[in-house]
N, C-alpha and C positions, 0 to 999 in steps of 0.2 A: 504493500500500500504506500502511496506517495506520502512523504513526510508532511506535506502541507495538509493532506486529508487527515492524517493522524493528529496534527495540531488542532484542526477544527473539531475533530471528534473528542479530543481531550477537553477542549473548551466547553463543548456541549455537555459532556459528562460532569464537568465541574458545575455547570449551570443547572442541569436537570438530568439526573440519571435516567428518569423515565423517558424523557424526550429522546435520548440516545437510543433506547431500545425500540422506539417507534420507527427509526430510519430503516429503509430497505438496504439490501446489500449494496446497490448502486449508490443510495444516499450516503452510506458510510464512505464510499470511495470517492465521492465528489469533492472537488476543491477548485479554487480559482488560481490558475497558474500565475506565477510572477514573471510573465513574459511581456509581450508587446503592449498589451492593454495597461498593465500596472505601470510599466516604465513610462508609457505615454502620458498617463495621468499625472505621474510625478513631474514629467517635463512640462506639462501644461501649467503647473503651479510655479515651477522654478526656472524654466528655460526662457528668460526674458529676452535673450539676444537672438538665438536661432532655435527653432524646434524642428529637428529632423527625425521625428519618430514615426508618426502615423503615415500610412500609405495613401495620402491624398495630395493633390497638386494645388498649390496656392499662389496667389498674386496679391501683393500688398497686404498679406496676412489674411486674406479671404479665399475661400475655396473657388477653384475654377467652376464655371457653369456655362450652359448654353443659353444665350438670350431667347431662343425660340421656346425654351421651357420656362425660363424665369419670367418672361413677359406676361405669362398667364397668372403668376402668383407673386408679383413683385411687391406686394404689401409686406412681405417678410424679408429680412436681411438674408443674404446668401448663406451665412454661417448657420442659420436656423433651418436650412433646407438641404443643402448639398453635402455637408460634412457628415461623418459618422456620428451617430448618437452614442453616448456611453452605454456600456453593456447593460447596466441596471436601469437605463433610461435617463432622460433629461432631469437633472436634479430639481429644478424649479417645478416641473410637472409633478414629480413624485411628492414634493412638499404640498403642492396645491391639491393633489388628490387626497392626501392624508387629511388635510383640512376639511375637504368635502365629506370624507367618511365620518369625521367627528361631528360635523354639522348635522349630517343625516342620521347619526346614531348617538344622541346626546347622553345615553347611559354608558357609552364607552369611555374609558380612561386613556388619555393620550399616551401615557408612559407604559401602557400594557401592550401596545401594538408597534410593529416595525414600520419603518418608512416603506410604502408600497414600492414594489419593483415592477417595471413596465414589461409586459408580455405582448406577444403578437396576438392580441385579443384573448378572449377567455378560454378558448379551446387549448391554446398554448399553455395557459396557466394550469389547466387540468392535467395536461401531459407532464408538466414540470412536477406537479404535486404527486402524480402517480410514480414518476421516476424516483422521487425523493423518499417516499414512504411505503410504497407497495412492493412486496415480494411475491413471488409465485406461491399460491396457496393461501395468501391472506384473504380475509373476508371483507368485502365491501357491502355495507347495508345501505339500501336506498329504497324509496317507495316503488311499487311495481309499475307505476306510471312515471317513466323516466325517459330522458333523451337518449335515443339509440346510440349516439356516439360514445356514451359511457362504456359500452361493451368493447369497442375498439381500443379505447384509451386504457382501461383498467384490466379487462379480461384478455383481449387478444394480445396487446403489447406487453402487459406485465403479469399475466397469469393469475389474476385475482378470481376468487369465487364470488360472484355477485349474488347476494342473498336479499330477496325482496319481501315486503309485506304489503298487504292490501292498503292502498293509499287512504281509503275512506272507511270510516265506521258509520254507515248511514250518511248523514249530512255533515259529519265532523271529520277532521283529520284524525287518522288512526294513531294517536299518540301511544296507546298501550301496545299496539301491534309493532310499532317501531322499537319500543323499549324491550319487549319480549324477544324480538329478533336480535337486537344488540346483545342482550344478556346471553341468549343461546349461543351466538357465535363467540362471545367472550369466553365462555366455558370451554369451547373447543380449541381456541387459539391463544387467548390471553391478550390479544390485541385486535381491535376492530377499526376499520376505516368507515366512518359514517358520512355519507354524501347527501346533503340536503339542498334542494333547488327550489327556492321560493322567490317570486311567483313561479309556480311549477310549469315546466314544459313537459308533457302536453296538456295538463289538466287546468292550468290557469287558476291555481289555488294557493293562497297564503294562509297559514294558521291564524286563528284569532289570537288576541293577546294572551288569553288564558291558556289556550293550547300551546302557544310558544313557551310560556313560563313552565307549564307542566313538562314539556319536552326537555327543556334545559335542566330542570331539577331532577328529572328521571335519569338523564345521562350523567349528571353529577353523582347521583347515588351509585350507579353502576361503576363509574370510574373510581369513586372512593372505596369500592369493594376490592380494587386491585386490577381491574381491566384497563389496559391502555387504549385510549380513544384518540384517533386523529379525526377531528371533526371539520369537514370541508363544507363551506357554504358557497354554492354556485348562485351568485346574485346577478345573473345576466339581465333579468327583467326588473331590477330594483327600481322602485319609484312608481311603477305602474300599478298602484293600489287604488281600488275603487270603492270597496265597501267592507266593513266589519273584518278588518285584518290587522295584524301586527305590522306597524309601519317602519320598524327598524329591521336591520339584518339580524337573523338568529345568531350571527357571529357576536353581536353585542352582548347576548345573554350567556354565551359559552366562554368568553374570554376571561381567563384567570380564575375560573370557578373550582378547579380541582388540580392537584399535582399530576394527575394522569390524563388531563385533557389538553391537547395541543390543537389550537384552532387555526384554520387557514381560510381566509376570505378571498374569493376570486370574483372580480368584477371587471367592468369594461365601459369605456365611453360608447362602445358599439351601439347598444340599444338605449342606454340612459340618455345619450345625447343625439341619438338618431343619426349616427355616422357609421353605419354597418361596414362600409368599405375601407374605413381608416385602419381597422385592425389594431386598436390600442386598448390593451387590457392591463390588469394589475393583479399582483399577488401580495397579500399582506398576512403576516403571522401574528399570533398572540401567544405569549409564553404561558405555560402552566403556572398555577399558583405556587408560590414558594421557590420558583426558579430564579436564578440570577439572570433577569430578563435581558439586560444589555448584552451580556456575553452570549447568551443563547441566540438572540435575534440576529446579532452580528454574524455569528457562525453560520446560521441558516442562510442569511443573505449572501455570504461568500460562496456557499455551495450552489445556490440558485444562479449566482453570477457565473460560476464555472460551467454549469449546465447550459446556460444560454450561450456562453462563449463557445462551448463545444458542439452546438447544434446550429443556431442561426446567427451567431456572433453578436448581433444587436437588432433592435427593432427600428422601424421606419422613422427617420428624423422629421420629415415634413408632416406626417400625421401627428406626431407628438407636439410639434410646434403649433399646429392648428387647434388641437384640443386644449393646449395651455392657453392660447389666446381666448378661446371660448370660455374657459373657466374664469378668466379675468374680466370678461365682458359684462358690463352692468345690466344688460338685458337678458342674460342667459336664463335666469330663473323664470322670468315672464314667458320667454319663448318656449321653454320646456313645458311649463304649466299649460300653455295654450294647446300644445299637442296632446298632453295627457288629458286635458278636458275633452278633446274630441274622442279619445279612446274610452274615457269614462262614459260618455253618452252612448257610444256603440255597445259597450258592455251592458249598460242598463237596458238598452233596447233589445239586445240579444236575450238577456234574462227574462224580460217581459214576454218575448216571443216563445222561447222554448219552455216557459212555465205553463203554457196553455195546455189544458188536458186533451185537446184534439190530437196531439202528437203521440200520446202515451202508448197507443197500440203498436207503434213502430219504432220509437226511440225515447230514451230517458236521458236527460242531461245529468252529468255529474256536477257536484258543487263547483262553482268558480266565482272568484271575487277580485281577480288581478291578472296582470300579464297581457299576453296577446291572444290567448287561445281559450277554448273550452273543449271538452270531450263529451260526446254523446254515446250512449250504449245502444247498439243496434239490436232489435228484436227479430229473431227468426231467420236471419240470413247472414252470410259472411260479409264483414265490413269491406273486404277487398273487392268483392263482387259489386257492392254498392258504389265504391269509389270508381271502379271502371265504368259503371253505368252512368254515373254523373259526368265523367270525363268524355265518354264516347258519344252519348246522346245529347247532353246539355251543355257541354263545354265548361263544366265547373270542376275545379280542382280542390280536393280535400286530401287529407292524409289518413290512411288506414293505420292507426297506431297499434292495433292488435286485431285478432279475428272478430272481436266484438265491438271495438271502439273506433270512431272517427274523430280525428282532431280537426277543428275548424278555426281558422284564424280570422276572428272578427276584426282584427287590426287592419286587415287589408281589404275590407268590404265596406263600401259607403253605407251610412246609417239607413238611408232610404231603400237600400237594396237587400237589407238583412231578412225581411219577412219573405221576400221572393226566394231567397237562398234556402231558407229552412222549409218552405213549402215544397220546393223542388227536391230537396233531400228526402222529405216525407214521401213524395210521389215515387222517387227512384227506389226507395226501399220496398214499396208495394209492388212496383214493376219487377224488381229483382226476385222477390218472393214468388211471384207468379211464374217467372221463367224457371226458377229452381223447381217448383212443384210440377211444371210441365215436363221437365227432363226426367223427373222421378217416375 
């Protein structure tokens, strides 16, 4: 093992013995090389005469650029666009995003969390977290309604056993189902990775405040019994809250509540700021209670930095610069709220429509209160057959999330078209049933 990795592992052991045991084999081996990036960072601070370190071309201290490109985005200085971004991301952006996290989650303590590290959107953050903490055979617990890419990231790439529970207990989030599954897996392995995505994709559900509190306290009780928990919050749709839900990240309730809980918050400007193509995400850690937080968080940061360096080197500088500018813009909150208000009206209209009893003989909506989506349970026919019927006959695209469930993005349908959409879905289910019965 590289001496730098050993040094980081010793630091983590000193800060939190429990946290060291949560790392994967790869996580233990990760380090940030003291190579070009480290030397260039030192040169940036001290080389006031000539800086001949990084592999970029400069003129007058500014990076070379093509006017045909820069003329489209000349509101930014060239150094904020064309030069390499730091491996951990633009420092000012990282600081601004931490401030945003603390504003959005007032119960969080600033000294409990790390400075966010920039990732190539949230998927990259999930991949980093899997590499850092997930060994082959580890258990990952998540609701049975989950984003399919989790399988590729945690199961296919890292060999995790994905263990699910029923997302809902009637009209409520199934807190007891989650806790029972975590406890069961904890007895088998002693370590469990818990992955929570709220607002949920595909179900569009965020726990109520009481459900969130019960969830956090239940996980604390399991962790305090000796099970090591890596709790990951996938906050991709954070802020898209419409009715009766906990409006902070679950990360805020899990941070520093047990010596055996290490929390990881994954989020992104992607959906929160409606910049899907920018691919700017963040990974933020919270130390277990009783840990030497500064030491632990610094060591984890260096391991993540090494992983980024060893895969994509760094993230897009222009995207980071544009997100930073938006975070500093005085109208940002108002502009976001304007878009969220549109989504809120669409969600309310959707709930009004799907709650009508006339649909009950063909589909039943699952609870939803946030995010971009809702799921409906199809009665009497395979959801994939209905999906194809909608696509081939009506030119309507939906997602077959399972053999029984359709995922519908009300986020991408105008409010005045929602009733027609669900009436067409209702008709397509009936037609598909008839076709299925004829074939039999």
